[in-house]
C-alpha positions as a Markdown table, in Angstrom:
| # | Residue | x | y | z |
|---|---|---|---|---|
| 1 | Met | 117.0 | 113.4 | 124.7 |
| 2 | Thr | 114.6 | 116.1 | 125.3 |
| 3 | Ile | 111.1 | 115.9 | 124.1 |
| 4 | Asn | 110.0 | 119.1 | 122.4 |
| 5 | Ala | 106.2 | 119.5 | 122.9 |
| 6 | Leu | 103.5 | 122.0 | 121.8 |
| 7 | Ile | 100.5 | 122.4 | 124.0 |
| 8 | Val | 96.9 | 123.4 | 122.4 |
| 9 | Glu | 94.8 | 124.3 | 125.5 |
| 10 | Asp | 92.6 | 127.5 | 126.2 |
| 11 | Glu | 92.1 | 126.7 | 129.9 |
| 12 | Lys | 94.8 | 128.2 | 132.2 |
| 13 | Pro | 94.3 | 125.6 | 135.2 |
| 14 | Ala | 94.4 | 122.7 | 132.6 |
| 15 | Thr | 97.4 | 123.8 | 130.8 |
| 16 | Glu | 99.2 | 124.4 | 134.2 |
| 17 | Arg | 98.4 | 120.8 | 135.4 |
| 18 | Leu | 99.7 | 119.1 | 131.8 |
| 19 | Ile | 103.2 | 121.2 | 132.2 |
| 20 | Lys | 103.1 | 120.0 | 135.9 |
| 21 | Leu | 102.6 | 116.2 | 134.6 |
| 22 | Leu | 105.4 | 116.9 | 132.0 |
| 23 | His | 107.7 | 118.0 | 134.2 |
| 24 | Glu | 107.2 | 115.2 | 136.4 |
| 25 | Ser | 107.3 | 112.7 | 133.7 |
| 26 | Glu | 110.7 | 110.2 | 133.4 |
| 27 | His | 111.3 | 111.9 | 130.3 |
| 28 | Glu | 113.2 | 115.2 | 129.8 |
| 29 | Val | 110.3 | 117.3 | 128.2 |
| 30 | Ser | 110.4 | 121.0 | 126.9 |
| 31 | Val | 107.3 | 123.0 | 126.2 |
| 32 | Leu | 107.9 | 125.2 | 123.4 |
| 33 | His | 104.9 | 127.1 | 123.3 |
| 34 | Val | 101.1 | 126.9 | 124.7 |
| 35 | Cys | 98.8 | 128.1 | 122.0 |
| 36 | Asp | 94.9 | 128.6 | 123.0 |
| 37 | Ser | 93.2 | 129.0 | 119.8 |
| 38 | Val | 93.1 | 127.1 | 116.5 |
| 39 | Ser | 94.2 | 130.2 | 114.7 |
| 40 | Gln | 97.1 | 130.8 | 116.9 |
| 41 | Thr | 98.1 | 127.2 | 116.6 |
| 42 | Val | 98.0 | 127.3 | 112.9 |
| 43 | Ala | 100.0 | 130.8 | 112.9 |
| 44 | Trp | 102.7 | 128.9 | 115.1 |
| 45 | Phe | 103.1 | 125.8 | 113.0 |
| 46 | Lys | 103.8 | 128.3 | 109.8 |
| 47 | Arg | 106.6 | 130.1 | 111.9 |
| 48 | Asn | 108.1 | 127.3 | 113.3 |
| 49 | Leu | 109.7 | 123.7 | 112.9 |
| 50 | Pro | 107.0 | 120.7 | 114.2 |
| 51 | Pro | 107.2 | 119.7 | 117.9 |
| 52 | Asp | 108.1 | 116.1 | 118.6 |
| 53 | Ile | 104.6 | 115.8 | 120.0 |
| 54 | Met | 101.5 | 117.8 | 120.5 |
| 55 | Phe | 99.1 | 117.7 | 123.5 |
| 56 | Leu | 95.7 | 118.9 | 121.6 |
| 57 | Asp | 92.5 | 119.9 | 123.5 |
| 58 | Ile | 89.7 | 119.6 | 121.2 |
| 59 | Gln | 87.2 | 122.6 | 122.4 |
| 60 | Leu | 89.0 | 125.9 | 121.9 |
| 61 | Ala | 88.0 | 129.5 | 122.0 |
| 62 | Asp | 87.4 | 129.8 | 118.3 |
| 63 | Gly | 86.3 | 126.4 | 117.3 |
| 64 | Leu | 87.3 | 122.5 | 117.4 |
| 65 | Ser | 90.8 | 121.7 | 117.1 |
| 66 | Phe | 89.9 | 119.5 | 114.3 |
| 67 | Glu | 90.2 | 122.4 | 112.3 |
| 68 | Ile | 94.0 | 122.7 | 112.4 |
| 69 | Phe | 94.1 | 119.5 | 110.4 |
| 70 | Lys | 92.2 | 121.2 | 107.5 |
| 71 | His | 94.9 | 123.9 | 107.1 |
| 72 | Leu | 98.2 | 122.1 | 108.2 |
| 73 | Tyr | 99.8 | 118.4 | 108.0 |
| 74 | Ile | 100.9 | 117.7 | 111.5 |
| 75 | Pro | 104.1 | 115.3 | 111.1 |
| 76 | Cys | 104.1 | 114.7 | 115.0 |
| 77 | Pro | 102.2 | 112.3 | 117.1 |
| 78 | Val | 99.0 | 114.1 | 118.9 |
| 79 | Ile | 97.8 | 113.4 | 122.1 |
| 80 | Phe | 94.0 | 115.0 | 122.7 |
| 81 | Thr | 93.5 | 116.3 | 125.9 |
| 82 | Thr | 89.6 | 116.5 | 126.3 |
| 83 | Ala | 87.0 | 115.4 | 128.9 |
| 84 | Phe | 84.7 | 114.9 | 126.0 |
| 85 | Glu | 84.6 | 111.2 | 125.1 |
| 86 | Glu | 82.2 | 112.0 | 122.0 |
| 87 | Tyr | 85.2 | 113.3 | 120.1 |
| 88 | Ala | 87.1 | 110.3 | 120.5 |
| 89 | Ile | 86.0 | 108.3 | 117.4 |
| 90 | Arg | 86.5 | 111.7 | 115.0 |
| 91 | Ala | 90.0 | 111.9 | 116.9 |
| 92 | Phe | 90.9 | 108.2 | 116.0 |
| 93 | Lys | 90.1 | 109.1 | 112.2 |
| 94 | Ile | 92.7 | 111.8 | 112.1 |
| 95 | Asn | 95.3 | 109.0 | 113.2 |
| 96 | Ser | 95.4 | 109.7 | 117.1 |
| 97 | Ile | 95.8 | 107.5 | 120.1 |
| 98 | Asp | 93.5 | 108.2 | 123.2 |
């Protein structure tokens, strides 16, 4: 079974590393799209079926990714991919896993 993933990340090297890790995984992962901002992510969800999983950076060019949850219900699991541990508690409050 293929796992369909959405990546939300605004730094190209981080995106490339994550895609490489996903392709090296024991699971078959298909990256549906890479969004680089809050606004692009909201627009993507409005036009597409939800992914099976979302990898979400917190600090994006147009704001914090927590804003996405104010605009949308995200039905899939979310994995935050950030270097900033101060966001961990806030991430847990929206039902995510570190």
